[in-house]
C-alpha positions as CSV (number, residue, x, y, z in Angstrom):
1,M,-18.9,-19.3,23.0
2,P,-15.4,-17.8,23.3
3,V,-13.7,-16.2,20.3
4,G,-10.1,-17.1,19.6
5,H,-7.4,-14.7,18.9
6,A,-7.2,-13.2,15.5
7,A,-4.2,-14.3,13.3
8,Y,-2.7,-12.7,10.2
9,V,-4.3,-13.9,7.0
10,D,-2.1,-13.5,4.0
11,N,-3.3,-12.5,0.5
12,K,-3.1,-16.1,-0.7
13,Q,-5.6,-17.3,1.6
14,C,-8.1,-14.6,0.4
15,L,-7.4,-15.2,-3.2
16,S,-8.8,-18.7,-3.3
17,C,-12.3,-17.5,-2.6
18,H,-12.1,-13.9,-3.8
19,A,-10.2,-13.8,-7.1
20,D,-12.5,-11.3,-8.8
21,Q,-12.3,-8.8,-6.1
22,A,-8.4,-9.4,-6.0
23,T,-8.3,-8.6,-9.6
24,Q,-10.3,-5.5,-9.1
25,W,-8.0,-4.4,-6.2
26,Q,-4.9,-5.0,-8.1
27,Q,-6.1,-2.5,-10.7
28,S,-7.0,0.1,-8.2
29,H,-5.1,3.0,-6.8
30,H,-5.3,1.3,-3.4
31,A,-3.0,-1.4,-4.6
32,K,-0.5,1.1,-5.7
33,A,-0.7,3.3,-2.4
34,M,2.2,1.5,-0.6
35,A,4.6,1.4,-3.6
36,A,8.0,3.0,-3.0
37,A,8.2,6.6,-4.4
38,G,10.0,6.9,-7.6
39,P,9.5,8.4,-11.2
40,E,7.1,5.5,-12.1
41,T,4.9,5.7,-9.0
42,V,4.7,9.5,-8.2
43,R,2.3,11.6,-10.4
44,G,3.1,15.0,-9.1
45,A,6.2,17.2,-9.3
46,L,7.9,16.6,-5.8
47,S,11.3,18.2,-6.6
48,C,10.5,20.9,-4.0
49,C,9.9,18.3,-1.4
50,L,12.8,16.0,-1.9
51,Q,15.4,18.3,-0.3
52,P,17.4,17.0,2.7
53,V,15.8,18.2,5.9
54,D,17.7,19.3,8.9
55,A,16.2,18.3,12.2
56,A,17.2,21.7,13.7
57,H,15.0,23.2,10.9
58,Y,11.8,22.1,13.1
């Protein structure tokens, strides 16, 4: 039997059957991994790394 092409499945479709797993994931570090870097989301001291970089430097 041929298999059709996969399509993107958004979060809402998963939540209807997997609410417990979604709750656990939302409380995990994985859920926060793609957050924009800022004072609330970065745990380490990154002041050394936030300097502008000149492409000629590389």
